[in-house]
PDB file of N, H, CA, C and O in Angstrom:
ATOM      1  N   MET A   1      78.411 -61.717 174.820  1.00  0.00           N
ATOM      2  CA  MET A   1      77.931 -60.370 174.608  1.00  0.00           C
ATOM      3  C   MET A   1      78.846 -59.662 173.602  1.00  0.00           C
ATOM      4  O   MET A   1      80.070 -59.766 173.683  1.00  0.00           O
ATOM      5  N   ASN A   2      78.251 -58.961 172.679  1.00  0.00           N
ATOM      6  H   ASN A   2      77.257 -58.876 172.613  1.00  0.00           H
ATOM      7  CA  ASN A   2      78.995 -58.235 171.652  1.00  0.00           C
ATOM      8  C   ASN A   2      79.230 -56.805 172.155  1.00  0.00           C
ATOM      9  O   ASN A   2      78.271 -56.064 172.371  1.00  0.00           O
ATOM     10  N   ASP A   3      80.483 -56.417 172.342  1.00  0.00           N
ATOM     11  H   ASP A   3      81.262 -57.019 172.167  1.00  0.00           H
ATOM     12  CA  ASP A   3      80.775 -55.090 172.895  1.00  0.00           C
ATOM     13  C   ASP A   3      80.571 -53.952 171.892  1.00  0.00           C
ATOM     14  O   ASP A   3      80.768 -52.784 172.226  1.00  0.00           O
ATOM     15  N   ARG A   4      80.174 -54.299 170.659  1.00  0.00           N
ATOM     16  H   ARG A   4      80.014 -55.248 170.388  1.00  0.00           H
ATOM     17  CA  ARG A   4      79.896 -53.259 169.657  1.00  0.00           C
ATOM     18  C   ARG A   4      78.404 -52.944 169.577  1.00  0.00           C
ATOM     19  O   ARG A   4      77.988 -52.095 168.788  1.00  0.00           O
ATOM     20  N   LEU A   5      77.596 -53.630 170.395  1.00  0.00           N
ATOM     21  H   LEU A   5      77.934 -54.320 171.036  1.00  0.00           H
ATOM     22  CA  LEU A   5      76.154 -53.411 170.391  1.00  0.00           C
ATOM     23  C   LEU A   5      75.692 -52.788 171.699  1.00  0.00           C
ATOM     24  O   LEU A   5      76.227 -53.089 172.767  1.00  0.00           O
ATOM     25  N   CYS A   6      74.703 -51.927 171.606  1.00  0.00           N
ATOM     26  H   CYS A   6      74.269 -51.683 170.739  1.00  0.00           H
ATOM     27  CA  CYS A   6      74.115 -51.293 172.781  1.00  0.00           C
ATOM     28  C   CYS A   6      73.386 -52.362 173.598  1.00  0.00           C
ATOM     29  O   CYS A   6      72.587 -53.114 173.040  1.00  0.00           O
ATOM     30  N   PRO A   7      73.643 -52.445 174.903  1.00  0.00           N
ATOM     31  CA  PRO A   7      72.986 -53.464 175.709  1.00  0.00           C
ATOM     32  C   PRO A   7      71.491 -53.193 175.933  1.00  0.00           C
ATOM     33  O   PRO A   7      70.774 -54.080 176.397  1.00  0.00           O
ATOM     34  N   LEU A   8      71.015 -51.996 175.614  1.00  0.00           N
ATOM     35  H   LEU A   8      71.598 -51.276 175.236  1.00  0.00           H
ATOM     36  CA  LEU A   8      69.590 -51.707 175.765  1.00  0.00           C
ATOM     37  C   LEU A   8      68.787 -51.991 174.508  1.00  0.00           C
ATOM     38  O   LEU A   8      67.729 -52.617 174.579  1.00  0.00           O
ATOM     39  N   CYS A   9      69.271 -51.540 173.357  1.00  0.00           N
ATOM     40  H   CYS A   9      70.130 -51.031 173.298  1.00  0.00           H
ATOM     41  CA  CYS A   9      68.467 -51.674 172.131  1.00  0.00           C
ATOM     42  C   CYS A   9      69.044 -52.674 171.134  1.00  0.00           C
ATOM     43  O   CYS A   9      68.340 -53.110 170.223  1.00  0.00           O
ATOM     44  N   GLY A  10      70.321 -53.044 171.293  1.00  0.00           N
ATOM     45  H   GLY A  10      70.893 -52.690 172.032  1.00  0.00           H
ATOM     46  CA  GLY A  10      70.933 -54.022 170.400  1.00  0.00           C
ATOM     47  C   GLY A  10      71.488 -53.455 169.105  1.00  0.00           C
ATOM     48  O   GLY A  10      72.000 -54.205 168.275  1.00  0.00           O
ATOM     49  N   ARG A  11      71.394 -52.126 168.914  1.00  0.00           N
ATOM     50  H   ARG A  11      70.978 -51.516 169.588  1.00  0.00           H
ATOM     51  CA  ARG A  11      71.961 -51.522 167.707  1.00  0.00           C
ATOM     52  C   ARG A  11      73.442 -51.243 167.928  1.00  0.00           C
ATOM     53  O   ARG A  11      73.930 -51.306 169.056  1.00  0.00           O
ATOM     54  N   LEU A  12      74.157 -50.934 166.840  1.00  0.00           N
ATOM     55  H   LEU A  12      73.760 -50.883 165.924  1.00  0.00           H
ATOM     56  CA  LEU A  12      75.575 -50.568 166.970  1.00  0.00           C
ATOM     57  C   LEU A  12      75.709 -49.374 167.900  1.00  0.00           C
ATOM     58  O   LEU A  12      74.955 -48.406 167.802  1.00  0.00           O
ATOM     59  N   ASN A  13      76.674 -49.452 168.800  1.00  0.00           N
ATOM     60  H   ASN A  13      77.286 -50.239 168.880  1.00  0.00           H
ATOM     61  CA  ASN A  13      76.848 -48.366 169.769  1.00  0.00           C
ATOM     62  C   ASN A  13      77.877 -47.322 169.329  1.00  0.00           C
ATOM     63  O   ASN A  13      78.043 -46.301 169.997  1.00  0.00           O
ATOM     64  N   ARG A  14      78.552 -47.561 168.241  1.00  0.00           N
ATOM     65  H   ARG A  14      78.417 -48.390 167.698  1.00  0.00           H
ATOM     66  CA  ARG A  14      79.562 -46.642 167.695  1.00  0.00           C
ATOM     67  C   ARG A  14      80.709 -46.378 168.676  1.00  0.00           C
ATOM     68  O   ARG A  14      81.266 -45.282 168.714  1.00  0.00           O
ATOM     69  N   CYS A  15      81.045 -47.380 169.453  1.00  0.00           N
ATOM     70  H   CYS A  15      80.592 -48.271 169.422  1.00  0.00           H
ATOM     71  CA  CYS A  15      82.126 -47.257 170.432  1.00  0.00           C
ATOM     72  C   CYS A  15      83.468 -47.378 169.724  1.00  0.00           C
ATOM     73  O   CYS A  15      83.765 -48.404 169.113  1.00  0.00           O
ATOM     74  N   ALA A  16      84.265 -46.340 169.809  1.00  0.00           N
ATOM     75  H   ALA A  16      84.024 -45.506 170.306  1.00  0.00           H
ATOM     76  CA  ALA A  16      85.583 -46.358 169.179  1.00  0.00           C
ATOM     77  C   ALA A  16      86.475 -47.416 169.818  1.00  0.00           C
ATOM     78  O   ALA A  16      87.294 -48.027 169.131  1.00  0.00           O
ATOM     79  N   GLN A  17      86.331 -47.636 171.093  1.00  0.00           N
ATOM     80  H   GLN A  17      85.665 -47.140 171.651  1.00  0.00           H
ATOM     81  CA  GLN A  17      87.197 -48.568 171.798  1.00  0.00           C
ATOM     82  C   GLN A  17      86.880 -50.034 171.468  1.00  0.00           C
ATOM     83  O   GLN A  17      87.731 -50.904 171.651  1.00  0.00           O
ATOM     84  N   ALA A  18      85.680 -50.307 170.991  1.00  0.00           N
ATOM     85  H   ALA A  18      84.989 -49.600 170.842  1.00  0.00           H
ATOM     86  CA  ALA A  18      85.297 -51.678 170.650  1.00  0.00           C
ATOM     87  C   ALA A  18      85.675 -52.052 169.219  1.00  0.00           C
ATOM     88  O   ALA A  18      85.589 -53.218 168.835  1.00  0.00           O
ATOM     89  N   ASP A  19      86.088 -51.075 168.442  1.00  0.00           N
ATOM     90  H   ASP A  19      86.157 -50.127 168.753  1.00  0.00           H
ATOM     91  CA  ASP A  19      86.466 -51.311 167.047  1.00  0.00           C
ATOM     92  C   ASP A  19      87.989 -51.368 166.972  1.00  0.00           C
ATOM     93  O   ASP A  19      88.653 -50.385 167.301  1.00  0.00           O
ATOM     94  N   PRO A  20      88.554 -52.489 166.548  1.00  0.00           N
ATOM     95  CA  PRO A  20      90.014 -52.604 166.509  1.00  0.00           C
ATOM     96  C   PRO A  20      90.713 -51.496 165.710  1.00  0.00           C
ATOM     97  O   PRO A  20      91.848 -51.133 166.020  1.00  0.00           O
ATOM     98  N   GLN A  21      90.044 -50.963 164.693  1.00  0.00           N
ATOM     99  H   GLN A  21      89.122 -51.258 164.441  1.00  0.00           H
ATOM    100  CA  GLN A  21      90.666 -49.907 163.881  1.00  0.00           C
ATOM    101  C   GLN A  21      90.714 -48.561 164.608  1.00  0.00           C
ATOM    102  O   GLN A  21      91.544 -47.715 164.277  1.00  0.00           O
ATOM    103  N   THR A  22      89.846 -48.355 165.579  1.00  0.00           N
ATOM    104  H   THR A  22      89.172 -49.042 165.848  1.00  0.00           H
ATOM    105  CA  THR A  22      89.813 -47.063 166.285  1.00  0.00           C
ATOM    106  C   THR A  22      89.999 -47.221 167.790  1.00  0.00           C
ATOM    107  O   THR A  22      89.747 -46.283 168.548  1.00  0.00           O
ATOM    108  N   ALA A  23      90.434 -48.390 168.224  1.00  0.00           N
ATOM    109  H   ALA A  23      90.639 -49.151 167.609  1.00  0.00           H
ATOM    110  CA  ALA A  23      90.554 -48.666 169.660  1.00  0.00           C
ATOM    111  C   ALA A  23      91.503 -47.709 170.380  1.00  0.00           C
ATOM    112  O   ALA A  23      91.431 -47.569 171.601  1.00  0.00           O
ATOM    113  N   HIS A  24      92.371 -47.066 169.651  1.00  0.00           N
ATOM    114  H   HIS A  24      92.430 -47.179 168.659  1.00  0.00           H
ATOM    115  CA  HIS A  24      93.319 -46.127 170.255  1.00  0.00           C
ATOM    116  C   HIS A  24      92.676 -44.755 170.509  1.00  0.00           C
ATOM    117  O   HIS A  24      93.275 -43.903 171.166  1.00  0.00           O
ATOM    118  N   LEU A  25      91.471 -44.543 169.995  1.00  0.00           N
ATOM    119  H   LEU A  25      90.984 -45.235 169.462  1.00  0.00           H
ATOM    120  CA  LEU A  25      90.767 -43.268 170.158  1.00  0.00           C
ATOM    121  C   LEU A  25      89.796 -43.335 171.332  1.00  0.00           C
ATOM    122  O   LEU A  25      89.313 -44.413 171.679  1.00  0.00           O
ATOM    123  N   PRO A  26      89.510 -42.193 171.940  1.00  0.00           N
ATOM    124  CA  PRO A  26      88.498 -42.213 173.003  1.00  0.00           C
ATOM    125  C   PRO A  26      87.104 -42.423 172.411  1.00  0.00           C
ATOM    126  O   PRO A  26      86.827 -42.013 171.284  1.00  0.00           O
ATOM    127  N   CYS A  27      86.259 -43.048 173.167  1.00  0.00           N
ATOM    128  H   CYS A  27      86.485 -43.381 174.083  1.00  0.00           H
ATOM    129  CA  CYS A  27      84.881 -43.280 172.739  1.00  0.00           C
ATOM    130  C   CYS A  27      84.110 -41.962 172.792  1.00  0.00           C
ATOM    131  O   CYS A  27      84.448 -41.068 173.568  1.00  0.00           O
ATOM    132  N   TRP A  28      83.068 -41.847 171.959  1.00  0.00           N
ATOM    133  H   TRP A  28      82.793 -42.573 171.328  1.00  0.00           H
ATOM    134  CA  TRP A  28      82.217 -40.653 171.948  1.00  0.00           C
ATOM    135  C   TRP A  28      81.618 -40.400 173.332  1.00  0.00           C
ATOM    136  O   TRP A  28      81.379 -39.253 173.709  1.00  0.00           O
ATOM    137  N   CYS A  29      81.378 -41.477 174.086  1.00  0.00           N
ATOM    138  H   CYS A  29      81.572 -42.409 173.779  1.00  0.00           H
ATOM    139  CA  CYS A  29      80.701 -41.320 175.381  1.00  0.00           C
ATOM    140  C   CYS A  29      81.602 -40.687 176.445  1.00  0.00           C
ATOM    141  O   CYS A  29      81.108 -40.234 177.478  1.00  0.00           O
ATOM    142  N   PHE A  30      82.916 -40.649 176.206  1.00  0.00           N
ATOM    143  H   PHE A  30      83.318 -41.016 175.367  1.00  0.00           H
ATOM    144  CA  PHE A  30      83.822 -40.050 177.186  1.00  0.00           C
ATOM    145  C   PHE A  30      83.517 -38.571 177.399  1.00  0.00           C
ATOM    146  O   PHE A  30      83.820 -38.019 178.456  1.00  0.00           O
ATOM    147  N   SER A  31      82.926 -37.936 176.410  1.00  0.00           N
ATOM    148  H   SER A  31      82.679 -38.384 175.550  1.00  0.00           H
ATOM    149  CA  SER A  31      82.645 -36.496 176.525  1.00  0.00           C
ATOM    150  C   SER A  31      81.155 -36.207 176.733  1.00  0.00           C
ATOM    151  O   SER A  31      80.727 -35.057 176.628  1.00  0.00           O
ATOM    152  N   GLN A  32      80.368 -37.243 177.027  1.00  0.00           N
ATOM    153  H   GLN A  32      80.716 -38.176 177.112  1.00  0.00           H
ATOM    154  CA  GLN A  32      78.933 -37.071 177.220  1.00  0.00           C
ATOM    155  C   GLN A  32      78.541 -37.330 178.663  1.00  0.00           C
ATOM    156  O   GLN A  32      79.136 -38.158 179.353  1.00  0.00           O
ATOM    157  N   ARG A  33      77.533 -36.608 179.097  1.00  0.00           N
ATOM    158  H   ARG A  33      77.049 -35.936 178.537  1.00  0.00           H
ATOM    159  CA  ARG A  33      76.942 -36.904 180.404  1.00  0.00           C
ATOM    160  C   ARG A  33      75.806 -37.888 180.154  1.00  0.00           C
ATOM    161  O   ARG A  33      74.904 -37.619 179.361  1.00  0.00           O
ATOM    162  N   ILE A  34      75.854 -39.005 180.821  1.00  0.00           N
ATOM    163  H   ILE A  34      76.586 -39.224 181.466  1.00  0.00           H
ATOM    164  CA  ILE A  34      74.817 -40.022 180.672  1.00  0.00           C
ATOM    165  C   ILE A  34      74.006 -40.056 181.958  1.00  0.00           C
ATOM    166  O   ILE A  34      74.551 -40.220 183.050  1.00  0.00           O
ATOM    167  N   ASP A  35      72.702 -39.900 181.812  1.00  0.00           N
ATOM    168  H   ASP A  35      72.259 -39.767 180.925  1.00  0.00           H
ATOM    169  CA  ASP A  35      71.790 -39.861 182.947  1.00  0.00           C
ATOM    170  C   ASP A  35      71.929 -41.156 183.763  1.00  0.00           C
ATOM    171  O   ASP A  35      71.848 -42.250 183.205  1.00  0.00           O
ATOM    172  N   PRO A  36      72.137 -41.032 185.072  1.00  0.00           N
ATOM    173  CA  PRO A  36      72.244 -42.232 185.896  1.00  0.00           C
ATOM    174  C   PRO A  36      71.006 -43.126 185.801  1.00  0.00           C
ATOM    175  O   PRO A  36      71.118 -44.341 185.966  1.00  0.00           O
ATOM    176  N   GLY A  37      69.835 -42.553 185.540  1.00  0.00           N
ATOM    177  H   GLY A  37      69.744 -41.567 185.406  1.00  0.00           H
ATOM    178  CA  GLY A  37      68.616 -43.350 185.378  1.00  0.00           C
ATOM    179  C   GLY A  37      68.702 -44.287 184.193  1.00  0.00           C
ATOM    180  O   GLY A  37      68.163 -45.393 184.225  1.00  0.00           O
ATOM    181  N   VAL A  38      69.385 -43.842 183.139  1.00  0.00           N
ATOM    182  H   VAL A  38      69.823 -42.943 183.113  1.00  0.00           H
ATOM    183  CA  VAL A  38      69.572 -44.704 181.965  1.00  0.00           C
ATOM    184  C   VAL A  38      70.466 -45.880 182.345  1.00  0.00           C
ATOM    185  O   VAL A  38      70.195 -47.020 181.968  1.00  0.00           O
ATOM    186  N   LEU A  39      71.507 -45.605 183.074  1.00  0.00           N
ATOM    187  H   LEU A  39      71.727 -44.679 183.381  1.00  0.00           H
ATOM    188  CA  LEU A  39      72.419 -46.676 183.481  1.00  0.00           C
ATOM    189  C   LEU A  39      71.728 -47.672 184.404  1.00  0.00           C
ATOM    190  O   LEU A  39      72.045 -48.861 184.377  1.00  0.00           O
ATOM    191  N   GLU A  40      70.795 -47.206 185.213  1.00  0.00           N
ATOM    192  H   GLU A  40      70.537 -46.240 185.234  1.00  0.00           H
ATOM    193  CA  GLU A  40      70.064 -48.094 186.116  1.00  0.00           C
ATOM    194  C   GLU A  40      69.151 -49.056 185.351  1.00  0.00           C
ATOM    195  O   GLU A  40      68.800 -50.114 185.871  1.00  0.00           O
ATOM    196  N   ARG A  41      68.765 -48.702 184.126  1.00  0.00           N
ATOM    197  H   ARG A  41      69.050 -47.842 183.703  1.00  0.00           H
ATOM    198  CA  ARG A  41      67.921 -49.595 183.309  1.00  0.00           C
ATOM    199  C   ARG A  41      68.696 -50.781 182.764  1.00  0.00           C
ATOM    200  O   ARG A  41      68.100 -51.756 182.307  1.00  0.00           O
ATOM    201  N   LEU A  42      70.003 -50.707 182.806  1.00  0.00           N
ATOM    202  H   LEU A  42      70.488 -49.915 183.177  1.00  0.00           H
ATOM    203  CA  LEU A  42      70.825 -51.816 182.304  1.00  0.00           C
ATOM    204  C   LEU A  42      70.713 -53.023 183.232  1.00  0.00           C
ATOM    205  O   LEU A  42      70.768 -52.872 184.452  1.00  0.00           O
ATOM    206  N   PRO A  43      70.558 -54.202 182.672  1.00  0.00           N
ATOM    207  CA  PRO A  43      70.613 -55.395 183.525  1.00  0.00           C
ATOM    208  C   PRO A  43      71.983 -55.463 184.202  1.00  0.00           C
ATOM    209  O   PRO A  43      72.996 -55.104 183.603  1.00  0.00           O
ATOM    210  N   GLU A  44      72.005 -55.909 185.412  1.00  0.00           N
ATOM    211  H   GLU A  44      71.181 -56.201 185.899  1.00  0.00           H
ATOM    212  CA  GLU A  44      73.262 -55.987 186.180  1.00  0.00           C
ATOM    213  C   GLU A  44      74.349 -56.721 185.401  1.00  0.00           C
ATOM    214  O   GLU A  44      75.509 -56.308 185.412  1.00  0.00           O
ATOM    215  N   ALA A  45      73.984 -57.798 184.731  1.00  0.00           N
ATOM    216  H   ALA A  45      73.042 -58.133 184.721  1.00  0.00           H
ATOM    217  CA  ALA A  45      74.959 -58.608 183.988  1.00  0.00           C
ATOM    218  C   ALA A  45      75.541 -57.867 182.785  1.00  0.00           C
ATOM    219  O   ALA A  45      76.576 -58.276 182.260  1.00  0.00           O
ATOM    220  N   ALA A  46      74.897 -56.786 182.338  1.00  0.00           N
ATOM    221  H   ALA A  46      74.055 -56.454 182.765  1.00  0.00           H
ATOM    222  CA  ALA A  46      75.371 -56.059 181.154  1.00  0.00           C
ATOM    223  C   ALA A  46      76.159 -54.801 181.509  1.00  0.00           C
ATOM    224  O   ALA A  46      76.694 -54.140 180.619  1.00  0.00           O
ATOM    225  N   ARG A  47      76.238 -54.470 182.754  1.00  0.00           N
ATOM    226  H   ARG A  47      75.803 -55.007 183.478  1.00  0.00           H
ATOM    227  CA  ARG A  47      76.916 -53.226 183.155  1.00  0.00           C
ATOM    228  C   ARG A  47      78.427 -53.324 182.974  1.00  0.00           C
ATOM    229  O   ARG A  47      79.048 -54.348 183.262  1.00  0.00           O
ATOM    230  N   ASP A  48      78.993 -52.228 182.491  1.00  0.00           N
ATOM    231  H   ASP A  48      78.489 -51.397 182.258  1.00  0.00           H
ATOM    232  CA  ASP A  48      80.449 -52.092 182.311  1.00  0.00           C
ATOM    233  C   ASP A  48      81.038 -53.051 181.286  1.00  0.00           C
ATOM    234  O   ASP A  48      82.238 -53.326 181.322  1.00  0.00           O
ATOM    235  N   LEU A  49      80.214 -53.567 180.367  1.00  0.00           N
ATOM    236  H   LEU A  49      79.240 -53.344 180.337  1.00  0.00           H
ATOM    237  CA  LEU A  49      80.721 -54.479 179.353  1.00  0.00           C
ATOM    238  C   LEU A  49      80.692 -53.882 177.955  1.00  0.00           C
ATOM    239  O   LEU A  49      81.481 -54.281 177.099  1.00  0.00           O
ATOM    240  N   SER A  50      79.799 -52.936 177.712  1.00  0.00           N
ATOM    241  H   SER A  50      79.158 -52.612 178.408  1.00  0.00           H
ATOM    242  CA  SER A  50      79.746 -52.281 176.405  1.00  0.00           C
ATOM    243  C   SER A  50      79.058 -50.930 176.547  1.00  0.00           C
ATOM    244  O   SER A  50      78.335 -50.678 177.511  1.00  0.00           O
ATOM    245  N   CYS A  51      79.300 -50.071 175.566  1.00  0.00           N
ATOM    246  H   CYS A  51      79.887 -50.275 174.783  1.00  0.00           H
ATOM    247  CA  CYS A  51      78.703 -48.732 175.563  1.00  0.00           C
ATOM    248  C   CYS A  51      77.243 -48.780 175.146  1.00  0.00           C
ATOM    249  O   CYS A  51      76.805 -49.679 174.429  1.00  0.00           O
ATOM    250  N   LEU A  52      76.516 -47.798 175.612  1.00  0.00           N
ATOM    251  H   LEU A  52      76.872 -47.068 176.194  1.00  0.00           H
ATOM    252  CA  LEU A  52      75.180 -47.545 175.095  1.00  0.00           C
ATOM    253  C   LEU A  52      75.331 -46.885 173.734  1.00  0.00           C
ATOM    254  O   LEU A  52      76.389 -46.336 173.427  1.00  0.00           O
ATOM    255  N   CYS A  53      74.301 -46.932 172.925  1.00  0.00           N
ATOM    256  H   CYS A  53      73.442 -47.378 173.175  1.00  0.00           H
ATOM    257  CA  CYS A  53      74.325 -46.159 171.676  1.00  0.00           C
ATOM    258  C   CYS A  53      73.988 -44.706 172.028  1.00  0.00           C
ATOM    259  O   CYS A  53      73.465 -44.450 173.112  1.00  0.00           O
ATOM    260  N   PRO A  54      74.271 -43.768 171.153  1.00  0.00           N
ATOM    261  CA  PRO A  54      73.987 -42.365 171.450  1.00  0.00           C
ATOM    262  C   PRO A  54      72.513 -42.102 171.785  1.00  0.00           C
ATOM    263  O   PRO A  54      72.223 -41.297 172.670  1.00  0.00           O
ATOM    264  N   ASP A  55      71.578 -42.768 171.092  1.00  0.00           N
ATOM    265  H   ASP A  55      71.814 -43.422 170.373  1.00  0.00           H
ATOM    266  CA  ASP A  55      70.159 -42.545 171.372  1.00  0.00           C
ATOM    267  C   ASP A  55      69.791 -43.009 172.775  1.00  0.00           C
ATOM    268  O   ASP A  55      69.162 -42.265 173.527  1.00  0.00           O
ATOM    269  N   CYS A  56      70.172 -44.220 173.131  1.00  0.00           N
ATOM    270  H   CYS A  56      70.683 -44.825 172.520  1.00  0.00           H
ATOM    271  CA  CYS A  56      69.846 -44.730 174.459  1.00  0.00           C
ATOM    272  C   CYS A  56      70.539 -43.924 175.556  1.00  0.00           C
ATOM    273  O   CYS A  56      69.981 -43.738 176.638  1.00  0.00           O
ATOM    274  N   SER A  57      71.736 -43.453 175.285  1.00  0.00           N
ATOM    275  H   SER A  57      72.190 -43.604 174.407  1.00  0.00           H
ATOM    276  CA  SER A  57      72.455 -42.676 176.301  1.00  0.00           C
ATOM    277  C   SER A  57      71.742 -41.366 176.618  1.00  0.00           C
ATOM    278  O   SER A  57      71.905 -40.800 177.699  1.00  0.00           O
ATOM    279  N   ARG A  58      70.945 -40.891 175.654  1.00  0.00           N
ATOM    280  H   ARG A  58      70.812 -41.350 174.776  1.00  0.00           H
ATOM    281  CA  ARG A  58      70.171 -39.662 175.873  1.00  0.00           C
ATOM    282  C   ARG A  58      68.803 -39.950 176.481  1.00  0.00           C
ATOM    283  O   ARG A  58      68.017 -39.030 176.709  1.00  0.00           O
ATOM    284  N   GLY A  59      68.519 -41.209 176.740  1.00  0.00           N
ATOM    285  H   GLY A  59      69.157 -41.957 176.555  1.00  0.00           H
ATOM    286  CA  GLY A  59      67.273 -41.563 177.390  1.00  0.00           C
ATOM    287  C   GLY A  59      66.157 -41.976 176.460  1.00  0.00           C
ATOM    288  O   GLY A  59      65.011 -42.087 176.895  1.00  0.00           O
ATOM    289  N   ALA A  60      66.457 -42.210 175.175  1.00  0.00           N
ATOM    290  H   ALA A  60      67.388 -42.120 174.821  1.00  0.00           H
ATOM    291  CA  ALA A  60      65.433 -42.654 174.232  1.00  0.00           C
ATOM    292  C   ALA A  60      64.922 -44.029 174.652  1.00  0.00           C
ATOM    293  O   ALA A  60      65.655 -44.820 175.246  1.00  0.00           O
ATOM    294  N   ASP A  61      63.675 -44.299 174.343  1.00  0.00           N
ATOM    295  H   ASP A  61      63.080 -43.656 173.861  1.00  0.00           H
ATOM    296  CA  ASP A  61      63.085 -45.604 174.623  1.00  0.00           C
ATOM    297  C   ASP A  61      63.720 -46.621 173.672  1.00  0.00           C
ATOM    298  O   ASP A  61      63.550 -46.501 172.459  1.00  0.00           O
ATOM    299  N   PRO A  62      64.447 -47.618 174.186  1.00  0.00           N
ATOM    300  CA  PRO A  62      65.125 -48.565 173.306  1.00  0.00           C
ATOM    301  C   PRO A  62      64.168 -49.405 172.465  1.00  0.00           C
ATOM    302  O   PRO A  62      64.592 -50.057 171.511  1.00  0.00           O
ATOM    303  N   HIS A  63      62.890 -49.395 172.809  1.00  0.00           N
ATOM    304  H   HIS A  63      62.546 -48.866 173.584  1.00  0.00           H
ATOM    305  CA  HIS A  63      61.902 -50.174 172.058  1.00  0.00           C
ATOM    306  C   HIS A  63      61.136 -49.317 171.060  1.00  0.00           C
ATOM    307  O   HIS A  63      60.205 -49.803 170.417  1.00  0.00           O
ATOM    308  N   ASP A  64      61.510 -48.062 170.922  1.00  0.00           N
ATOM    309  H   ASP A  64      62.266 -47.668 171.444  1.00  0.00           H
ATOM    310  CA  ASP A  64      60.852 -47.166 169.969  1.00  0.00           C
ATOM    311  C   ASP A  64      61.143 -47.655 168.554  1.00  0.00           C
ATOM    312  O   ASP A  64      62.305 -47.728 168.157  1.00  0.00           O
ATOM    313  N   PRO A  65      60.100 -47.993 167.783  1.00  0.00           N
ATOM    314  CA  PRO A  65      60.332 -48.502 166.425  1.00  0.00           C
ATOM    315  C   PRO A  65      61.085 -47.517 165.529  1.00  0.00           C
ATOM    316  O   PRO A  65      61.726 -47.938 164.566  1.00  0.00           O
ATOM    317  N   ALA A  66      61.023 -46.230 165.821  1.00  0.00           N
ATOM    318  H   ALA A  66      60.502 -45.888 166.603  1.00  0.00           H
ATOM    319  CA  ALA A  66      61.740 -45.239 165.011  1.00  0.00           C
ATOM    320  C   ALA A  66      63.249 -45.404 165.147  1.00  0.00           C
ATOM    321  O   ALA A  66      63.994 -44.975 164.267  1.00  0.00           O
ATOM    322  N   LEU A  67      63.708 -46.009 166.220  1.00  0.00           N
ATOM    323  H   LEU A  67      63.103 -46.358 166.936  1.00  0.00           H
ATOM    324  CA  LEU A  67      65.145 -46.191 166.443  1.00  0.00           C
ATOM    325  C   LEU A  67      65.672 -47.486 165.854  1.00  0.00           C
ATOM    326  O   LEU A  67      66.878 -47.638 165.661  1.00  0.00           O
ATOM    327  N   ILE A  68      64.794 -48.403 165.574  1.00  0.00           N
ATOM    328  H   ILE A  68      63.814 -48.280 165.731  1.00  0.00           H
ATOM    329  CA  ILE A  68      65.221 -49.702 165.066  1.00  0.00           C
ATOM    330  C   ILE A  68      65.385 -49.609 163.558  1.00  0.00           C
ATOM    331  O   ILE A  68      64.427 -49.296 162.852  1.00  0.00           O
ATOM    332  N   PRO A  69      66.579 -49.873 163.057  1.00  0.00           N
ATOM    333  CA  PRO A  69      66.790 -49.782 161.608  1.00  0.00           C
ATOM    334  C   PRO A  69      65.895 -50.751 160.849  1.00  0.00           C
ATOM    335  O   PRO A  69      65.646 -51.868 161.301  1.00  0.00           O
ATOM    336  N   ALA A  70      65.419 -50.314 159.701  1.00  0.00           N
ATOM    337  H   ALA A  70      65.621 -49.406 159.334  1.00  0.00           H
ATOM    338  CA  ALA A  70      64.578 -51.164 158.863  1.00  0.00           C
ATOM    339  C   ALA A  70      65.415 -52.314 158.316  1.00  0.00           C
ATOM    340  O   ALA A  70      66.633 -52.198 158.177  1.00  0.00           O
ATOM    341  N   GLU A  71      64.761 -53.409 158.011  1.00  0.00           N
ATOM    342  H   GLU A  71      63.772 -53.504 158.124  1.00  0.00           H
ATOM    343  CA  GLU A  71      65.440 -54.544 157.387  1.00  0.00           C
ATOM    344  C   GLU A  71      66.000 -54.103 156.040  1.00  0.00           C
ATOM    345  O   GLU A  71      65.318 -53.392 155.302  1.00  0.00           O
ATOM    346  N   PRO A  72      67.205 -54.500 155.705  1.00  0.00           N
ATOM    347  CA  PRO A  72      67.766 -54.123 154.403  1.00  0.00           C
ATOM    348  C   PRO A  72      66.925 -54.709 153.270  1.00  0.00           C
ATOM    349  O   PRO A  72      66.453 -55.843 153.355  1.00  0.00           O
ATOM    350  N   LYS A  73      66.746 -53.928 152.218  1.00  0.00           N
ATOM    351  H   LYS A  73      67.129 -53.006 152.148  1.00  0.00           H
ATOM    352  CA  LYS A  73      65.993 -54.387 151.059  1.00  0.00           C
ATOM    353  C   LYS A  73      66.888 -55.275 150.223  1.00  0.00           C
ATOM    354  O   LYS A  73      68.076 -55.001 150.058  1.00  0.00           O
ATOM    355  N   ARG A  74      66.312 -56.332 149.701  1.00  0.00           N
ATOM    356  H   ARG A  74      65.346 -56.553 149.835  1.00  0.00           H
ATOM    357  CA  ARG A  74      67.102 -57.283 148.906  1.00  0.00           C
ATOM    358  C   ARG A  74      66.710 -57.206 147.487  1.00  0.00           C
ATOM    359  O   ARG A  74      67.259 -57.928 146.655  1.00  0.00           O
TER     360      ARG A  74
END
């Protein structure tokens, strides 16, 4: 499991603690209230291993195509 990816949607979670360059800083989620219902959607095996991304932490549907970044143009 990659601790830099959101366990719900698979996008970068922007966790400061998972990035070696910013691991000494608190994560953005330390100052956010995360709905317990969102945490309950996490598979048991994924709990407490990585941060949610900001969108998923607010209860966004992780399968919403608007949240999935477009493929990079080549």
